[in-house]
N, C-alpha and C positions, 0 to 999 in steps of 0.2 A: 479504651480506644477513644481518641479525640472525636469531638462532635463533628468536626469538618470531615473526618474520614467516614463517619457514618453517613453524612450527607452525600459524600462522594459515591459511596457504594450504592445508596438508594438512587442517586441521580443517574449513575451508569446503568443500573438495571432498568429504570424508567425510560431513559433515552434510547437504550438499546432496543427495548420492546416497541416503544412508540414510533421511533424514527427508522427502525430497521437497520441500524448500523452495526449491530453485533454480528460476530461471526457465528457460523453453525456450531452448536455446542456438541461437537463430536471430535475427539482427539484421535490422531493417527499414531500408532506405536512407531518407534524408531525402527528403521529397516537397515539392512546391510547395503553397502554401496555408497556411503559417504553422507548419510543423513545425520548431521551434527557429529560426524566422526572426524576428529582432528588428525587422525592418522591417514585419512584419505589423501591420495595424491592424484592430481589431474592427469588426464591422458591426452594423447595427441588428438583424439577425436573430440574431447571436451576439455580444452586447456584452461578454461577459466572456472574457478569455483563459483557457485551461485549462492548469493545471499538473499534470503527471502524475508520480506517485511510484512507483518500482519497489519490489519486495520485497527481502528479504535475499539476499545472494550474487549480486545482479544489478547492472545499471547502466542508464544512460539509453538504451542501445541494445538492451537485453534486457527481457524481461518485458512491459512495456506499449507497446513500440515499435510494434507492429502496430495496437493500438487508437489510439495517437497519430496514426499515418498515416491511419487511417480517419476520425478526427475532423477532421484537417486537410483531407482531400478534401471534407468537408462544409462547409468554410468557416470552421471554428474556427481561431483563432490558438492553437497548442498549443506547450507548452514543457516541458522536462524537464531534470533535472540528475542527476548521480551524487553521491549524498550518503553520508556514513558510510564513506568509503573511507580507508585509510591512505595517506600519500604514497608509500610504497614499493610499494603495491599499488593503483594508481589505477583499475584496471578491475574491482575487486571491491568493490561498494558495499553499504551496509546492514549494516556490521559494527560501527561505533562506537556509543558511548552515545547513547541516544535524545535526551537533552537537547542534545548537540552537533549531531546530525543535524537536529533541528528548528530550531536556530538557523541552520544553513546554508540550510535551506529557506525560512525567513522572510526571509533576506537575498535569496534568489533571487526570491521573490515581489515584493519591493520593486524589484528590477531589472526584472522583467517589467512591473510597473505603470508604472515610469518610462519604459521604452522604448515601450510601447504607448499610454500616456496613459489607461489604464483605471483607474477608481476601485476596482474590485474584480476578483478572479479567482475561478474555480471550481477546486476541487482534487479530483483523482481519484487514488486510490491502491489498490494491491493488496497484501494480506498486511501486511508491516511498513509498507509505504507507506500502506495503509488505516489502520493504527493511527496513523501520523504525521499523516494528514490530520485525524484527530480531535484528537490531542494538540496539533498546531500551532495550531489555532483557539483552544484553551483556554489553552495555556501560554505562547504567544509574544506575546500582547497585540495580535494583528492580526485579531481576529474581525471588526472593522468593515471589513476589507479583503477579506473572503471572502463570496461570495454563496451558493455551493452546495458541499457536500462529498459526494462519492460514494465510499464505502469498499467495496472488493471483498474479501470474506473477511478482515476485520481481526480480530486477536486482542484485541478491545475489552476483555475482562475477564480475559485471561490464557490464552494457549494452552499446553497441556501436551503437544502432539504425541503424541496417543494414549497418554498416561501414561508416555512414555519418560523424561521428566525427573522425574516422581514416583518412578519406580523407581530412578533414579540417586540421588535424594535419600535414599531409604530404604537403599540399599546403601553409600553413602559414609560413612566415619567423619566425624562432624561435621555430617552432613546438608546442609541448604541452604547454610550458610555455606561449606562446602567446595566445593559445586557452583558457587557464585558465584565463588569464587576461581579455580577451574579455568577457567571460561568467560572470566574477565577475563585470566588468564594466557595463554591461547591466542589472545587478541585478539578475543573474541566477547562483549563486555559487553552487546551488544544482546539476547542471549538471556536473560541474567540480568535485564535491565530489563523484559522483556515476559512473563516467567513470572508466574504468580499470586504476588502479594506483592512483585514487583520494584519498584524505585523509580519508574520511569516508569508502571508499571501502577497503583501506589498513587496517584500524582499525578493521573492521568487519572480515576480512579474516586472521588476524594475530592470529593463534590458532583456536580452535574449535568455530564454530558459535553457535551451540546448547548448551544451558545451562542446567545443571543438574536440574531435577525436572519439566521441562517444556516439554509438548507433542507438537511437531511441525508437521504441515502439509503444504506442498508446492504444489500448484495447478497451472498448466499452460497449454496452448494450443500448440499443434504442429504447429499451424498456426500463432503464435504470430510474428508480423513483426517488433516490436520495441525492445523487449528484445531478442536479437539474439546472437547466436543460442539458442532457448528457453530452451531446456533441460539443457545443460551444464551451461548456464548463471543463470537460476533460481534455479535448484534443489540443495539441500544441502545433500550430501551423507555422513551423519554422523549418529551414533546411536541416536535413539530418534526422527528421522525425517522420516515422510512418504511423499514420492514424488508421485504425481498423474498427469497423463495426462487427460485432459477432454475427449480426444478421446478413452481412455481405457473404459470409460462408455458409450460414445456416439460417435461412429466412424464417423458419418456423420456431426457432428457439426464442422463447419469451422470457429468458432469464432476467432477473432483477439484480439489484446491487449486491445483496448478500450472496445470492446464488452464483454470481460470477466467480467467486473464489473456488467453488467446487464443481464448476461446469466443465465437462470434458472437452467441449468445443473450445473453450477458452484455453484449457491446458494445451490443446493441439496448436493453437495460435501462439502460445508462449513458446512451445518447443520450436516452432518455425522461426520465431524471432531470435531465439538463442543460437540456432544453427541454420541460418538462411541458405547455406550451400546445400543442405539436404531437406529443404522445406517441401512438404507434400500437401495436396489439398485434402480436405476432410471428406472421406468417402461415405461415412455413415454418421449423420448428425444425431447428437443426443438432445434430450429436452431438459433444460435446466430449470431450477426453481424460480418461479415467477415472483420472487420477493428480493 
């Protein structure tokens, strides 16, 4: 195994633990009802297949797998892929450059549409996956093929992980350019891309993020400790976008960044965003992981 791959593996593990950007290490088994089932056909109740995008250092069996299974049992055709992984490390996704990952996802959307016969898909993403759900619609030329985007805790305007990277930038000789080189050398260009001023971040925020014809919902927690400050960093204040705090529905839910993927209150808000005609208030609030 190449040395840089070893460094990538170690860096992913260290950053995941230190920064809290890893997904919960518990996979959900595939269930009936359209969970990566390419024979699934959308119904009149749920006409758009749902493509779910995991966060950094995860894969399609981690992070949003429980939400995917929950949506599948409700009758949605749901699909997911592991994007941004290196061939030598296929189980660790979300590492590669955003432009490459978004191209992978766009091709997957075409595969889902061709298999299901659907004209459009809905896209749900968490963390980096949330960012990519916004980036995909704008930068890959497939906005006409997306009906709804639901972004959970996306670093829409550049996440600095509680100023960790700002501190690194100040301490390193050469500042930001040195930091970007280090991140690319250890196989983590995604972090350079999504920091404030990164290439993908600049592309997303040049002009409007929201694309015509797409209904957007951004959901985040006031207690998100990675995408900081959570509101200004995640929310997209543009026409066609609904921004929601988890705590507006469940004030006592102290869920953090990682926990938002598995928080049942978040799942409920996602369901409401995907099917606003049948949206319901949360009657009994769960308590999410405060990490």
